[in-house]
DOROLUM-548731 format. One line per field, with one value per atom (N, C-alpha, C): residue number from 1; atom name; x negated, y negated, z; residue in three letters. Coordinates in steps of 0.05 Angstrom, whole numbers, padded with zeros to 5 digits, always signed. Layout:
seq = c(NUM_...)
atom = c(CA_...)
x = c(X_...)
y = c(Y_...)
z = c(Z_...)
type = c(ALA_...)
***
This chain:
seq = c(1_1_1_2_2_2_3_3_3_4_4_4_5_5_5_6_6_6_7_7_7_8_8_8_9_9_9_10_10_10_11_11_11_12_12_12_13_13_13_14_14_14_15_15_15_16_16_16_17_17_17_18_18_18_19_19_19_20_20_20_21_21_21_22_22_22_23_23_23_24_24_24_25_25_25_26_26_26_27_27_27_28_28_28_29_29_29_30_30_30_31_31_31_32_32_32_33_33_33_34_34_34_35_35_35_36_36_36_37_37_37_38_38_38_39_39_39_40_40_40_41_41_41_42_42_42_43_43_43_44_44_44_45_45_45_46_46_46_47_47_47_48_48_48_49_49_49_50_50_50_51_51_51_52_52_52_53_53_53_54_54_54_55_55_55_56_56_56_57_57_57_58_58_58_59_59_59)
atom = c(N_CA_C_N_CA_C_N_CA_C_N_CA_C_N_CA_C_N_CA_C_N_CA_C_N_CA_C_N_CA_C_N_CA_C_N_CA_C_N_CA_C_N_CA_C_N_CA_C_N_CA_C_N_CA_C_N_CA_C_N_CA_C_N_CA_C_N_CA_C_N_CA_C_N_CA_C_N_CA_C_N_CA_C_N_CA_C_N_CA_C_N_CA_C_N_CA_C_N_CA_C_N_CA_C_N_CA_C_N_CA_C_N_CA_C_N_CA_C_N_CA_C_N_CA_C_N_CA_C_N_CA_C_N_CA_C_N_CA_C_N_CA_C_N_CA_C_N_CA_C_N_CA_C_N_CA_C_N_CA_C_N_CA_C_N_CA_C_N_CA_C_N_CA_C_N_CA_C_N_CA_C_N_CA_C_N_CA_C_N_CA_C_N_CA_C_N_CA_C_N_CA_C_N_CA_C)
x = c(-00017_+00000_-00017_-00010_-00024_-00019_-00041_-00039_-00022_-00020_-00002_+00027_+00035_+00062_+00069_+00047_+00051_+00039_+00038_+00028_+00041_+00066_+00080_+00071_+00056_+00048_+00017_+00004_-00025_-00037_-00024_-00035_-00036_-00018_-00019_-00043_-00053_-00075_-00102_-00103_-00128_-00149_-00141_-00161_-00169_-00158_-00163_-00190_-00202_-00225_-00218_-00236_-00228_-00216_-00227_-00217_-00188_-00184_-00159_-00139_-00146_-00129_-00119_-00140_-00134_-00114_-00119_-00102_-00073_-00071_-00047_-00029_-00043_-00030_-00019_-00036_-00028_-00004_-00004_+00018_+00043_+00040_+00063_+00075_+00060_+00069_+00086_+00075_+00090_+00117_+00116_+00142_+00162_+00153_+00171_+00185_+00170_+00181_+00197_+00190_+00205_+00228_+00229_+00251_+00261_+00286_+00297_+00289_+00266_+00255_+00245_+00245_+00237_+00206_+00196_+00166_+00152_+00165_+00153_+00152_+00174_+00174_+00153_+00152_+00135_+00105_+00100_+00071_+00066_+00084_+00080_+00074_+00091_+00087_+00062_+00055_+00030_+00007_+00006_-00017_-00020_+00004_+00002_-00010_+00000_-00010_-00039_-00046_-00074_-00093_-00085_-00101_-00106_-00084_-00086_-00104_-00101_-00118_-00148_-00154_-00182_-00192_-00177_-00187_-00192_-00175_-00179_-00206_-00213_-00239_-00262_-00258_-00280_-00285_-00265_-00267_-00261)
y = c(+00023_+00001_-00023_-00044_-00067_-00086_-00096_-00114_-00139_-00147_-00170_-00166_-00140_-00133_-00140_-00142_-00150_-00177_-00195_-00222_-00236_-00232_-00246_-00237_-00214_-00203_-00201_-00221_-00219_-00221_-00235_-00236_-00210_-00191_-00165_-00148_-00156_-00141_-00154_-00179_-00194_-00181_-00171_-00160_-00132_-00119_-00090_-00086_-00064_-00055_-00049_-00053_-00048_-00021_+00001_+00028_+00031_+00019_+00020_+00004_-00019_-00036_-00022_-00009_+00004_+00029_+00042_+00066_+00056_+00034_+00023_+00014_+00003_-00006_+00019_+00039_+00064_+00077_+00077_+00090_+00073_+00048_+00028_+00030_+00033_+00036_+00062_+00083_+00108_+00106_+00093_+00092_+00074_+00053_+00037_+00053_+00071_+00086_+00110_+00121_+00145_+00141_+00117_+00112_+00085_+00080_+00054_+00038_+00023_+00011_-00016_-00035_-00063_-00062_-00082_-00085_-00089_-00104_-00111_-00085_-00070_-00045_-00024_-00022_-00005_-00011_-00036_-00045_-00039_-00045_-00038_-00010_+00008_+00036_+00045_+00034_+00039_+00032_+00010_+00003_+00022_+00028_+00047_+00074_+00084_+00111_+00109_+00086_+00083_+00082_+00068_+00065_+00092_+00109_+00134_+00152_+00151_+00165_+00157_+00132_+00122_+00133_+00131_+00139_+00169_+00184_+00214_+00219_+00202_+00207_+00200_+00180_+00171_+00191_+00208_+00227_+00216)
z = c(+00000_+00000_+00000_-00016_-00019_+00008_+00016_+00039_+00035_+00009_+00003_+00010_+00009_+00017_+00047_+00062_+00091_+00098_+00079_+00083_+00107_+00112_+00133_+00161_+00162_+00187_+00190_+00177_+00178_+00205_+00224_+00252_+00264_+00256_+00268_+00258_+00235_+00224_+00228_+00236_+00237_+00256_+00279_+00297_+00294_+00274_+00271_+00255_+00263_+00248_+00221_+00201_+00172_+00167_+00179_+00175_+00186_+00208_+00222_+00204_+00197_+00180_+00154_+00141_+00117_+00121_+00143_+00149_+00158_+00172_+00180_+00157_+00138_+00112_+00098_+00097_+00084_+00096_+00121_+00137_+00135_+00137_+00135_+00106_+00086_+00059_+00056_+00067_+00066_+00081_+00104_+00118_+00105_+00090_+00075_+00052_+00040_+00017_+00027_+00049_+00058_+00077_+00090_+00110_+00103_+00113_+00112_+00138_+00134_+00157_+00148_+00166_+00157_+00153_+00139_+00136_+00165_+00181_+00206_+00223_+00225_+00240_+00228_+00200_+00187_+00195_+00194_+00201_+00230_+00249_+00276_+00281_+00268_+00271_+00257_+00234_+00220_+00237_+00249_+00266_+00291_+00303_+00325_+00317_+00294_+00285_+00277_+00263_+00255_+00279_+00299_+00323_+00337_+00338_+00348_+00332_+00305_+00286_+00291_+00295_+00298_+00325_+00347_+00372_+00371_+00358_+00355_+00339_+00321_+00305_+00324_+00341_+00360_+00380_+00387_+00409_+00435)
type = c(MET_MET_MET_ASN_ASN_ASN_GLN_GLN_GLN_ASP_ASP_ASP_ALA_ALA_ALA_PHE_PHE_PHE_ASP_ASP_ASP_ASP_ASP_ASP_ASN_ASN_ASN_GLN_GLN_GLN_SER_SER_SER_ASN_ASN_ASN_LEU_LEU_LEU_ALA_ALA_ALA_ASP_ASP_ASP_LEU_LEU_LEU_LYS_LYS_LYS_PRO_PRO_PRO_ALA_ALA_ALA_VAL_VAL_VAL_LYS_LYS_LYS_GLU_GLU_GLU_LYS_LYS_LYS_ALA_ALA_ALA_LEU_LEU_LEU_GLU_GLU_GLU_ILE_ILE_ILE_ALA_ALA_ALA_GLY_GLY_GLY_LYS_LYS_LYS_LEU_LEU_LEU_LEU_LEU_LEU_THR_THR_THR_GLU_GLU_GLU_LYS_LYS_LYS_SER_SER_SER_ILE_ILE_ILE_SER_SER_SER_LYS_LYS_LYS_GLU_GLU_GLU_ASP_ASP_ASP_ALA_ALA_ALA_LEU_LEU_LEU_LYS_LYS_LYS_GLU_GLU_GLU_GLY_GLY_GLY_ILE_ILE_ILE_LYS_LYS_LYS_GLN_GLN_GLN_ALA_ALA_ALA_GLU_GLU_GLU_GLU_GLU_GLU_TRP_TRP_TRP_PHE_PHE_PHE_PHE_PHE_PHE_ASP_ASP_ASP_LEU_LEU_LEU_GLU_GLU_GLU_GLY_GLY_GLY)
***
């Protein structure tokens, strides 16, 4: 998913590490196409899942 689709929510992405940001956008994009969910909610859930993914990688 292109970051431009979430331009309204840039502040939510600003402090994320690049890998987490990329993963959050990927997850949010999937949520938007698979569920009837708002961009804001998709991004929040994407960030949550991406942070969990990142912390699992870190151990």
